[in-house]
N, C-alpha and C positions, 0 to 999 in steps of 0.2 A: 504494500500500500504506500503510495507516494504522499509524503507530507508536504503540504503547500507552504511555501516560504512566506513570512510576514511581509506586509506592505510597509515600506520605509519611505518617509517623506522628509526632505531636508530643504533648508532655504536655498534659493538659487545663488550661485556664485556672483552673478551679475548684480543682484540686489545688494549683496554684502559689499561688493566692490564700490557701488555707487554711494553707499552710506559712508565709505571710507575716504572717497576722493575729495569731497568738498572740505571737511574739517582737516584732512591731511594736507591739502594744498594751503589752506589758511595757516596752519601751524608751520609749514616750511617757509612761507613768506615771513611770518613773525620771527622765526629762527634766523633767517638771513638778515632781517633788520636788526636783530639783537647782536649778531656778529659784527655788522657794520658799525653799530653804535658802541660796541665793546661793553655790553651789559651782560656780565657773567651770570647774574641771578636770573635774568630773563632767558638766557640761553639754557640754563639748567632746567628751569620751569618748562620751557617749550619742549626740551628733549624728554622730560618726564611725561608730558601730555602726549607726545608722539608715541612713546613706548606704551602708554595706557591704551591709546587708540589701536595700535597694532595688536596688543594682547586681547582687546575686545573683539577684534576681527577674527583672531585665531580661535577664541573660545566660542564665539557665536557660530562658527563653522561646525562645531561639534553638537549642535542642537538638532535633534531629529524626533520624529513622531512615528511610532510603529503601530500598525493595526494588526492585532493577532485575533485568533478565534474567540477568546474569552474576554479580552480587555484591550484597551488602547494604552500605550506606554509613551510618555513624553520624557525623553532623555536629554538632559542638558550636560554641560561640562562637569558639573559637580553632583547633580542629583537625578533621581529617576522618580517620576510620578506614574502611578498605575490607576487607571480608571476602568471600572467594570461597566459592561453594557447593561447590567441589570438595573432596572428602574430609571434608565436614562432615555432621553429622546435626542434626536439628531436633526440638525438643520443643514440641508444640502442645497448646493447651487446646481441647477440644471443647465442654465445658459451661461457660457463664459463671456459672451459679448456684453452682457449687462453688467459684468463685474468691473469693467473699465471706466464706467461713468464717474464723473467728479461729484455729481449731486445726488448720489444714490443713498446717502445717509451713512450710519455707523457700520452697516453690514456690507458696504460696497466692495470690499476686498476679501470678504469671507468666502471660502470654498466649502468648508466643513466646520460645524460647530456642535460639539457634544455638550449636552446640558442635562442637569438633574434638578428638578423642582424649581425651574426658572433661573438657576445659577449656571453660568457658563463654566464648564470644566476644562474644555480644550477647544482651541480655535486653530484651524489651518488656513492661512492666507492663500489667495489665488496663485501667487508666484512660486509657491513651493512645488517641488517636483522630484523627479522628472514628470512631465505631463501624463505619460502613460500610467505611472504609478498613482497619480492623483485621480485619474479616471477609474482606475482599478479600485481605489479606496472608496470612491463614491458608489460604485456598483456593489462592493462588498457590504457597505453600510445599508444600502437599499434592501439587501437580502436578509438583514437581521430582523428578528421579531420584536422591534422596538418602535415607538411612535416616530414618524418622520414628518418634517415640514420642509417645504421647498421655497427657495428664493426665485 
């Protein structure tokens, strides 16, 4: 009997890189200005901020969400959260074209939202993937015997 592998979703590398570019560029400009002005304190502060930004980029790349048969697991760099499907409901997005609108409200970038008693347990943004795995996760959650709502 073949065991089906879990569905693993991770943030896209492009999204992580875009969040790094603007603050990184700003800090490099500040560092260059501090070097030109010979401000040692500002140079050290800027280098520390650049190191924190790079560390944040590395650690956010270790964030993943796995959908297994009995539970969903959110794995971060330091912790792991387990959410059982029992007593939960799921909010799923059927159309990906409506997810890109700017005026769609608070759920505009949500692909999957696992909830229990109105409280959000787990949210998967639209940009996480790969896209085939995101579609597979939506199909898997549609087959579960839990209440479903659609965007």
